[in-house]
GUZA-810238 format. One line per field, with one value per residue (C-alpha): x, y, z; residue in one letter; residue number from 1. Coordinates in pm, 1 decimal, decimal comma, padded with zeros to 6 digits, always signed. Last residue first. Layout:
// GUZA-810238
c1	X ...
c2	Y ...
c3	Z ...
res	A ...
n	NUM ...
***
This chain:
// GUZA-810238
c1	+00685,4 +00449,6 +00109,4 +00000,7 -00041,1 -00236,4 -00330,4 -00642,3 -00891,9 -01067,2 -00733,5 -00637,9 -00976,8 -00941,2 -00588,5 -00721,6 -01008,6 -00797,9 -00548,0 -00214,7 +00006,5 +00314,4 +00516,3 +00779,3 +01144,9 +01334,9 +01139,1 +00850,5 +00598,8 +00235,7 +00087,3 -00183,2 +00038,7 +00321,0 +00105,4 -00016,7 +00343,7 +00429,5 +00158,3 +00374,8 +00619,0 +00364,2 +00223,5 +00294,2 +00126,8 +00184,3 -00092,8 -00000,8 -00047,2 +00318,1 +00416,0 +00205,8 +00192,4 +00348,5 +00320,1 +00027,5 -00089,6 +00012,4 -00168,4 -00070,2 -00271,8 -00209,9 -00487,6 -00598,1 -00972,1 -00996,8 -00804,6 -00999,0 -01329,4 -01233,7 -01086,8 -01387,1 -01465,8 -01161,8 -00991,0 -00677,5 -00367,3 -00150,1 +00208,6 +00349,0 +00473,5 +00496,3 +00861,2 +01019,1 +00829,1 +00822,1 +01195,5 +01295,2 +01336,1 +01132,7 +01442,2 +01526,6 +01857,8 +02083,9 +01895,8 +01983,2 +02356,8 +02343,7 +02163,9 +02428,6 +02721,2 +02573,2 +02490,9 +02837,2 +02999,0 +02779,8 +02883,1 +02601,3 +02321,8 +02124,8 +02065,4 +01701,4 +01590,5 +01739,2 +01576,7 +01229,1 +01269,5 +01368,4 +01080,4 +00808,8 +00479,7 +00567,1 +00438,0 +00438,8 +00773,8 +00921,5 +00805,7 +00953,3 +01279,3 +01292,6 +01228,0 +01524,9 +01728,1 +01640,9 +01750,3 +02086,6 +02258,9 +02633,6 +02911,4 +03282,2 +03241,7 +03490,7 +03627,2 +03506,9 +03250,7 +03120,9 +03096,2 +02892,1 +02672,5 +02618,4 +02505,9 +02278,6 +02118,9 +02036,6 +01889,0 +01678,0 +01560,0 +01475,4 +01259,1 +01070,6 +01023,6 +00884,6 +00651,1 +00501,5 +00259,4 +00147,2 -00096,8 +00161,5 +00093,1 +00121,5 +00449,7 +00575,9 +00478,5 +00655,1 +00975,7 +00996,7 +00899,0 +01169,0 +01412,6 +01311,3 +01369,8 +01705,3 +01830,3 +01820,8 +02116,9 +02359,6 +02340,9 +02628,3 +02523,2 +02776,7 +02734,9 +02828,3 +02852,0 +03066,4 +03381,7 +03294,9 +03327,2 +03651,9 +03783,2 +03720,0 +03553,9 +03745,4 +03541,0 +03292,0 +03284,0 +03292,6 +03140,7 +03250,4 +03583,7 +03786,6 +03951,6 +03664,4 +03683,4 +03726,2 +03377,6 +03257,3 +03145,9 +02806,3 +02678,5 +02378,7 +02361,7 +02116,5 +02067,9 +01847,0 +01583,9 +01328,5 +01321,9 +01396,8 +01752,0 +01878,2 +01921,6 +02139,7 +02076,2 +02316,4 +02172,4 +02476,6 +02647,6 +02388,9 +02502,8 +02435,6 +02281,2 +02431,7 +02365,8 +02731,1 +02640,0 +02492,3 +02816,7 +03012,9 +02764,7 +02981,8 +03224,0 +03016,8 +03223,6 +03511,6 +03346,7 +03049,2 +02994,5 +03033,5 +02705,4 +02497,3 +02181,2 +02214,5 +01882,3 +01762,1 +01483,7 +01255,3 +01234,5 +01077,7 +01351,3 +01635,7 +01479,7 +01425,3 +01783,6 +01921,0 +01683,6 +01805,7 +01636,7 +01542,7 +01662,1 +01490,8 +01580,5 +01268,3 +01104,0 +00837,7 +01104,6 +01473,7 +01676,6 +01930,4 +02085,9 +02025,8 +02198,3 +02242,7 +02243,2 +02420,5 +02673,1 +02775,5 +02669,4 +02877,4 +03038,1 +02686,6 +02455,7 +02089,9 +01915,0 +01615,5 +01419,4 +01194,5 +00901,7 +00814,2 +00490,6 +00651,7 +00540,8 +00642,0 +00967,9 +01061,2 +00957,1 +01192,0 +01479,6 +01432,6 +01389,5 +01727,1 +01915,9 +01726,3 +01992,3 +02029,1 +02389,4 +02632,3 +02628,6 +02685,6 +02464,7 +02608,0 +02376,8 +02346,7 +02183,1 +01979,8 +01719,7 +01356,9 +01371,2 +01149,2 +01424,4 +01679,0 +01440,3 +01324,3 +01682,5 +01757,3 +01448,4 +01497,3 +01863,5 +01813,9 +01454,1 +01114,3 +00899,6 +00726,3 +00413,0 +00194,6 +00467,0 +00375,9 +00393,9 +00671,7 +00602,0 +00709,3 +00399,5 +00314,6 +00168,3 +00502,9 +00576,3 +00889,3 +01160,8 +01148,0 +01232,2 +00989,9 +00795,8 +00863,5 +00841,5 +00526,6 +00363,2 +00453,5 +00319,0 -00010,9 -00116,0 -00265,3 -00124,7 +00146,0 +00149,8 +00483,6 +00501,6 +00411,5 +00669,9 +00590,9 +00632,3 +00426,5 +00139,0 +00023,8 -00234,7 -00367,3 -00312,0 -00073,8 +00134,3 +00453,5 +00606,6 +00782,7 +00462,6 +00295,1 +00597,8 +00718,3 +00354,0 +00309,9 +00471,6 +00415,9 +00573,5 +00840,8 +00925,7 +00811,4 +00724,1 +00347,7 +00346,1 +00174,8 +00052,9 -00316,6 -00272,1 -00194,4 -00004,1 +00340,7 +00227,9 +00005,1 +00224,5 +00510,2 +00852,4 +00986,4 +01177,9 +01061,0 +01286,6 +01241,1 +01570,4 +01467,6 +01152,3 +01360,6 +01579,8 +01271,2 +01116,4 +01449,6 +01461,2 +01096,7 +01188,4 +01032,6 +00813,6 +00847,5 +01152,9 +01292,3 +01522,1 +01713,8 +01673,5 +01332,8 +01228,7 +01276,2 +01048,7 +00798,5 +00800,3 +00736,9 +00440,0 +00308,6 +00302,4 +00207,7 +00031,2 +00247,2 +00154,6 +00000,0
c2	+07062,3 +06829,8 +06667,2 +06460,5 +06106,3 +05938,9 +05577,3 +05651,2 +05467,8 +05789,3 +05942,3 +05642,9 +05650,9 +06023,8 +05967,4 +05696,1 +05900,4 +06210,0 +06003,1 +06172,6 +06032,0 +06165,5 +06060,2 +06323,4 +06374,2 +06064,1 +06027,6 +05821,0 +05712,0 +05622,6 +05362,5 +05210,7 +04927,0 +05166,2 +05362,4 +05041,8 +04923,0 +05242,8 +05172,3 +05050,7 +05337,1 +05614,3 +05781,1 +06127,0 +06333,5 +06528,4 +06519,2 +06550,2 +06834,0 +06937,9 +06945,6 +07179,3 +07107,7 +07437,2 +07530,4 +07518,0 +07878,6 +07974,7 +07682,2 +07681,9 +07491,2 +07185,8 +06981,5 +07159,4 +07161,4 +06823,3 +06640,9 +06822,5 +06737,4 +06371,7 +06373,1 +06529,4 +06282,3 +06367,0 +06693,7 +06658,3 +06759,3 +07013,0 +07037,9 +07287,0 +07035,2 +06741,9 +06760,1 +06520,0 +06197,3 +06233,7 +06297,7 +05938,4 +05649,0 +05399,8 +05232,1 +05126,5 +04941,4 +05203,1 +05472,0 +05299,7 +05299,2 +05666,7 +05745,1 +05555,2 +05724,6 +06072,4 +06021,0 +05880,4 +06180,0 +06412,3 +06262,2 +06072,2 +06243,7 +06294,5 +05919,9 +05897,3 +06226,4 +06131,4 +05787,1 +05920,2 +06204,3 +05963,6 +05729,5 +05995,0 +05920,9 +06175,6 +06007,2 +05639,8 +05696,2 +05831,3 +05514,4 +05290,4 +05485,4 +05438,3 +05065,8 +05055,0 +05238,2 +04974,8 +04700,8 +04872,8 +05052,3 +05054,8 +05309,2 +05327,7 +05179,4 +04992,2 +04787,3 +04455,3 +04417,5 +04767,9 +04709,4 +04395,1 +04589,8 +04855,8 +04600,4 +04423,9 +04758,3 +04828,3 +04481,4 +04534,1 +04876,7 +04733,0 +04460,9 +04709,4 +04952,8 +04676,5 +04570,6 +04917,7 +04917,8 +05240,4 +05169,5 +05202,2 +04848,3 +04724,4 +04912,5 +04743,1 +04404,7 +04489,5 +04594,1 +04277,6 +04052,6 +04211,5 +04149,1 +03784,0 +03736,6 +03915,2 +03709,8 +03903,7 +04112,9 +03915,3 +03820,7 +03635,1 +03435,7 +03391,2 +03108,2 +03027,2 +03395,3 +03402,1 +03414,2 +03766,5 +03899,1 +03711,4 +03848,5 +04207,0 +04407,7 +04608,2 +04920,5 +05065,5 +05443,3 +05495,3 +05211,0 +05274,6 +05426,6 +05152,3 +05028,3 +04864,3 +04701,3 +04338,2 +04281,0 +04094,8 +04416,1 +04571,0 +04446,4 +04277,5 +04106,2 +03844,0 +03740,4 +03480,2 +03451,1 +03173,7 +03055,2 +03332,7 +03459,8 +03479,4 +03815,7 +03859,8 +04161,9 +04372,7 +04703,3 +04856,4 +04517,7 +04379,6 +04015,4 +03843,1 +03504,1 +03270,7 +03235,2 +03291,8 +03607,3 +03752,7 +03683,5 +03881,2 +04169,3 +04419,3 +04380,7 +04635,5 +04904,1 +04817,6 +05043,7 +04958,0 +05052,5 +04685,4 +04614,6 +04782,8 +04648,1 +04444,6 +04260,0 +04091,3 +03835,5 +03802,8 +03569,1 +03843,9 +03867,4 +03842,4 +04093,2 +04342,0 +04292,5 +04367,1 +04660,5 +04838,9 +04787,1 +05101,3 +05172,0 +05450,9 +05803,9 +05981,3 +06302,0 +06121,9 +05911,9 +06016,8 +05734,5 +05486,8 +05248,6 +04974,7 +04684,7 +04823,3 +05201,2 +05202,7 +04947,0 +05168,4 +05283,9 +05586,6 +05413,9 +05348,5 +05046,2 +05057,8 +04833,2 +04630,7 +04433,3 +04202,1 +04022,0 +03700,5 +03647,1 +03397,1 +03604,0 +03936,2 +03791,0 +03667,5 +04008,5 +04204,2 +03965,6 +04012,6 +04388,3 +04409,4 +04216,2 +04352,6 +04429,4 +04802,1 +04795,6 +04521,6 +04201,0 +04046,5 +03851,9 +03735,5 +03482,6 +03392,8 +03053,8 +03038,2 +02785,2 +02877,8 +02664,9 +02920,9 +03180,5 +02948,3 +02811,9 +03160,7 +03279,9 +02974,7 +03047,3 +03421,5 +03386,5 +03487,9 +03562,3 +03639,4 +03895,2 +04160,6 +04311,2 +04299,9 +04408,1 +04238,0 +04453,4 +04380,7 +04204,7 +04455,1 +04410,3 +04663,1 +04493,8 +04463,6 +04833,6 +04908,5 +05093,6 +04838,5 +04942,7 +04697,6 +04921,0 +05269,7 +05164,2 +04963,6 +05250,3 +05497,2 +05265,6 +05230,4 +04882,4 +04568,2 +04248,7 +04085,9 +03837,5 +03702,5 +03765,0 +03453,4 +03198,6 +03040,7 +02707,0 +02486,3 +02729,4 +03046,4 +03319,7 +03194,4 +03412,9 +03171,8 +03320,9 +03118,9 +03215,3 +02956,5 +02761,4 +03021,0 +03120,8 +02776,6 +02663,5 +02883,1 +02607,4 +02723,0 +02504,0 +02551,1 +02280,5 +02481,0 +02838,5 +02889,7 +02891,3 +02558,9 +02523,3 +02557,6 +02282,9 +02031,9 +01748,7 +01864,8 +01934,3 +01643,8 +01425,8 +01472,4 +01490,2 +01142,0 +00865,3 +00923,8 +00825,3 +01150,5 +01298,1 +01194,0 +01408,6 +01718,2 +01645,2 +01582,4 +01915,8 +02083,5 +01930,7 +02015,1 +02378,6 +02584,0 +02894,3 +02981,9 +03067,6 +02901,4 +02660,3 +02338,2 +02287,0 +02446,0 +02150,5 +01910,6 +02120,8 +02143,4 +01762,2 +01717,3 +01952,7 +01789,7 +01438,6 +01199,8 +00890,8 +00581,8 +00334,7 +00000,0
c3	-02572,7 -02396,6 -02437,5 -02142,9 -02011,9 -02290,3 -02226,3 -02018,1 -02236,6 -02342,5 -02442,4 -02652,8 -02825,6 -02901,8 -03031,5 -03260,1 -03400,8 -03466,3 -03663,7 -03735,5 -03461,8 -03286,2 -02979,9 -02922,9 -02831,4 -02938,3 -03261,9 -03118,2 -03382,3 -03327,4 -03558,3 -03342,9 -03216,8 -03132,9 -02888,7 -02723,7 -02696,6 -02510,4 -02251,8 -01962,7 -02014,3 -01974,3 -02284,0 -02420,5 -02692,8 -03012,0 -03269,3 -03630,8 -03881,7 -03889,0 -03522,6 -03313,7 -02940,6 -02829,9 -02468,3 -02226,7 -02198,9 -02553,7 -02714,3 -03082,9 -03340,1 -03556,7 -03396,1 -03077,9 -03125,1 -03292,2 -03019,5 -02747,2 -02912,0 -02916,7 -02563,8 -02394,1 -02115,1 -01904,2 -01999,1 -02213,9 -02013,8 -02197,0 -02076,8 -01829,1 -01572,5 -01812,9 -01907,5 -01655,4 -01722,0 -02099,1 -02102,4 -02153,2 -01910,0 -02113,5 -02251,1 -01895,9 -01853,2 -02010,5 -01817,9 -01490,6 -01557,0 -01654,0 -01327,5 -01131,9 -01306,6 -01268,7 -00900,2 -00833,3 -01003,8 -00799,1 -00464,9 -00285,0 -00088,6 -00411,7 -00452,3 -00338,4 -00493,1 -00828,1 -00829,1 -00750,9 -00999,5 -01274,6 -01202,1 -01180,9 -01007,1 -00737,4 -00420,7 -00521,6 -00693,9 -00369,8 -00191,5 -00461,2 -00441,1 -00063,3 -00112,8 -00349,4 -00086,1 +00176,8 -00061,7 -00073,2 -00358,8 -00295,4 -00268,5 -00340,4 -00687,0 -00905,7 -00616,1 -00758,0 -00479,2 -00545,1 -00921,5 -00856,8 -00617,9 -00885,3 -01142,7 -00891,9 -00799,3 -01165,3 -01216,0 -00900,6 -01018,3 -01360,8 -01207,2 -00988,2 -01277,2 -01496,7 -01218,2 -01178,3 -00886,2 -00716,3 -00432,7 -00155,1 -00033,0 -00391,2 -00434,1 -00116,6 -00260,6 -00587,0 -00410,9 -00199,0 -00492,1 -00708,4 -00423,6 -00412,6 -00785,9 -00762,9 -00467,9 -00141,5 -00023,6 +00186,5 +00555,1 +00717,9 +01022,2 +01303,1 +01550,3 +01911,5 +02013,9 +02327,4 +02118,3 +02007,5 +02363,7 +02426,7 +02097,5 +02211,3 +01938,6 +01681,0 +01625,4 +01381,2 +01381,7 +01006,2 +00809,1 +00451,5 +00551,1 +00382,6 +00703,9 +00890,5 +01232,7 +01338,1 +01476,5 +01172,0 +01005,6 +00934,9 +01269,9 +01426,2 +01764,6 +01886,3 +02248,2 +02413,1 +02684,8 +02633,6 +02992,1 +03239,8 +03285,0 +03646,1 +03815,3 +04124,4 +04344,1 +04549,5 +04431,0 +04262,9 +04226,9 +03988,4 +03977,0 +03645,2 +03582,8 +03331,5 +02962,1 +02881,0 +02690,5 +03011,8 +03196,6 +02935,4 +02908,9 +03103,4 +02811,5 +02618,0 +02791,9 +02557,8 +02301,5 +02085,0 +01719,2 +01624,5 +01806,7 +01538,1 +01705,4 +02024,2 +02009,3 +02329,0 +02282,2 +02582,5 +02879,3 +03090,7 +03353,6 +03102,3 +02862,1 +03145,2 +03263,0 +02916,4 +02868,0 +03182,8 +03515,2 +03704,1 +04058,4 +04243,4 +04348,3 +04465,0 +04345,7 +04148,4 +03974,9 +03969,3 +03820,2 +03957,6 +03711,0 +03458,7 +03288,2 +02937,8 +02964,4 +03303,8 +03181,2 +02889,3 +02543,7 +02439,7 +02137,9 +02013,9 +02042,3 +01947,2 +02200,3 +02085,1 +02343,3 +02141,2 +02301,3 +02123,6 +01935,4 +01696,3 +01397,8 +01549,0 +01681,1 +01332,0 +01199,5 +01427,3 +01359,7 +00984,7 +01019,3 +01192,4 +00926,5 +00625,7 +00367,2 +00435,3 +00548,3 +00453,4 +00654,7 +00995,4 +01232,2 +01566,2 +01730,5 +02098,8 +02177,0 +02496,8 +02395,2 +02334,9 +02014,7 +01838,4 +01855,6 +01693,7 +01432,3 +01334,8 +01300,5 +01085,1 +00867,6 +00822,5 +00726,5 +00364,8 +00278,8 +00433,0 +00241,1 +00454,4 +00298,5 +00609,7 +00851,4 +01178,4 +01489,6 +01736,1 +02069,1 +02335,6 +02548,6 +02818,1 +03125,4 +03298,6 +03261,5 +03057,0 +03250,4 +03529,6 +03884,1 +04035,5 +04270,8 +04143,3 +03780,1 +03844,0 +04025,5 +03749,3 +03479,9 +03660,9 +03761,5 +03608,0 +03747,1 +03535,7 +03251,3 +03126,0 +02752,6 +02561,3 +02453,7 +02122,3 +01950,7 +02181,9 +02171,5 +02339,6 +02296,2 +01965,3 +01660,3 +01491,6 +01215,0 +01202,6 +00873,1 +00663,8 +00622,1 +00404,1 +00202,4 +00095,6 +00093,2 -00215,8 -00426,7 -00784,1 -01051,3 -01318,2 -01575,0 -01875,4 -01791,1 -01795,1 -01416,6 -01348,2 -00988,6 -01073,6 -01330,8 -01055,8 -01219,8 -01102,5 -00745,5 -00643,8 -00864,9 -00620,3 -00793,2 -00861,6 -00687,8 -00331,2 -00041,8 +00145,1 +00022,4 -00328,6 -00308,8 -00237,2 -00539,2 -00752,6 -00659,0 -00730,3 -01080,2 -01145,7 -01090,4 -00810,3 -00831,2 -00541,9 -00335,8 -00025,3 -00206,8 -00138,4 +00237,0 +00193,1 -00021,7 +00268,5 +00488,9 +00201,1 +00173,1 +00545,1 +00528,9 +00210,8 +00359,0 +00078,6 +00210,4 +00166,8 -00103,5 +00000,0
res	R H D T V I Y G N E C M E A I I K E S S I T W Y D G D F I A G V S K A V Q R H D Y D V A F I Y K D S K K I E G F D T I R S G K Y K S A T S A C S G N P P V F G D T T K T E T N D M G D D L K E Y A S L W A D Q T E Q P F R T I S M N I A K K K D G F I S Y A E A I N L L R R T T V I Y E S A G E R Y A K R I T S A W S V L T K A F H E N V K G L T T M R K T I I K V E T S A A P Y D Q E L T V P F R D L F A E N L V N T G V F Q G D D N G I G K T N A T A L V T F G A A P E V R E G I K K L Y I G K G E L V P Q L C M I K H S A L D V E D L L L V G G R K M A Q I V P G D Q W V T E G N V L R F G G L L D D E D T E I T I N V R F L E R K L R A C V Q D I M T T K G N G S L G T M F V P F F L Q S R I I Q Q V P R F N G F P V Y D S I K H P I L S E H D P V T Q G S K A I L A A A S A A P A P T A A V T D S D T D S D D D V I L D N D L E P V L F M G R D G T H R N E D K V I S A P A Y K M G L T N A A R T L D E R S V P S E T T I E R L A D V F K E M D F K R P M
n	466 465 464 463 462 461 460 459 458 457 456 455 454 453 452 451 450 449 448 447 446 445 444 443 442 441 440 439 438 437 436 435 434 433 432 431 430 429 428 427 426 425 424 423 422 421 420 419 418 417 416 415 414 413 412 411 410 409 408 407 406 405 404 403 402 401 400 399 398 397 396 395 394 393 392 391 390 389 388 387 386 385 384 383 382 381 380 379 378 377 376 375 374 373 372 371 370 369 368 367 366 365 364 363 362 361 360 359 358 357 356 355 354 353 352 351 350 349 348 347 346 345 344 343 342 341 340 339 338 337 336 335 334 333 332 331 330 329 328 327 326 325 324 323 322 321 320 319 318 317 316 315 314 313 312 311 310 309 308 307 306 305 304 303 302 301 300 299 298 297 296 295 294 293 292 291 290 289 288 287 286 285 284 283 282 281 280 279 278 277 276 275 274 273 272 271 270 269 268 267 266 265 264 263 262 261 260 259 258 257 256 255 254 253 252 251 250 249 248 247 246 245 244 243 242 241 240 239 238 237 236 235 234 233 232 231 230 229 228 227 226 225 224 223 222 221 220 219 218 217 216 215 214 213 212 211 210 209 208 207 206 205 204 203 202 201 200 199 198 197 196 195 194 193 192 191 190 189 188 187 186 185 184 183 182 181 180 179 178 177 176 175 174 173 172 171 170 169 168 167 166 165 164 163 162 161 160 159 158 157 156 155 154 153 152 151 150 149 148 147 146 145 144 143 142 141 140 139 138 137 136 135 134 133 132 131 130 129 128 127 126 125 124 123 122 121 120 119 118 117 116 115 114 113 112 111 110 109 108 107 106 105 104 103 102 101 100 99 98 97 96 95 94 93 92 91 90 89 88 87 86 85 84 83 82 81 80 79 78 77 76 75 74 73 72 71 70 69 68 67 66 65 64 63 62 61 60 59 58 57 56 55 54 53 52 51 50 49 48 47 46 45 44 43 42 41 40 39 38 37 36 35 34 33 32 31 30 29 28 27 26 25 24 23 22 21 20 19 18 17 16 15 14 13 12 11 10 9 8 7 6 5 4 3 2 1
***
């Protein structure tokens, strides 16, 4: 009797090979082989709803769905809930227990609806879900999602996250706690490290390579042992579920190229207390496109071609950076910034320019030139529409007839022989070509009043321009 196919087990095996859908038949077969199966599961390859249209590629949405723990129940075997506490005013709790964060205030992060898991999301999730004390040092270039990843793992596992942004000034008082003036009295307040220990939370030491030697006060904490607070004569033991993660742009050995000014060489004994180091890279191109597109969807301004071109552009610059041909790099965070600017201004070139203006002029020029080579729709139609003529809705035919071959002094010149001059957005350029319009590098022109009226009515025309 044949064994019943276990989709959950198969998806787990598949994730060891890839975490991105769609998946090739070859990868499906490889995953099946690890489970003693000879062929890719028929329930996937024979399901027409999973076919992508590309030969040998199949949709496996379970890779995304199962990767994220998204249980809305209060507790389960995979999560550690925040320790409940009796209701009381924040001031009373601070005075009584010395905690900066009141016991009843949850520090479970909010879920980001358009977040796309990638990279080290799964191992970080496994570590935090295990409830074991297992410190992790995560390194990688800026803007590639290290901090957000940890934040979203905690959000989905419903774990409290105590994030501490480290600077060279961070000291024992900031981390472990100290005496504060509350309601006219001097009282002890626990620092975020002690709060995380007591509440079994996840402690995030963000940008830890900016720390000075004062960070060494965390040595006993990083050993998973209790710590003695000498200022108040109290010993604190970590509650179940407590663990520590640290993020950094370097591996704790400093930076000599000036890219990450302020990073320091960390004490080897400190670094040695992290059992594992995870290196985070920028997402694969297909994943990064998904990240940008989902953010565009959230913003209500989707342009898939723009998203794909931005990712290709960033990949080119990153390659140049790694080869030493560029001093700077385009991060995933910057691509999201561009998408947000595009949602506001509706202009690709303007969105890119505004997002890279902080870089030296020669870098701006080189990057913009590199983008224009990838996007044949990046012409002047997006930057010359300020004083152009916008046909009124519902009167395109009469508008076309009225202004054919004439001069409009208020809106600029639209006369060119006896043809209409107009602009279309990039996604509709093929529509313009299909009806006989010609683009000469400056203008789209067409001679048919009927066709331009139809294009206007259907929303293809953007504006006339000089």
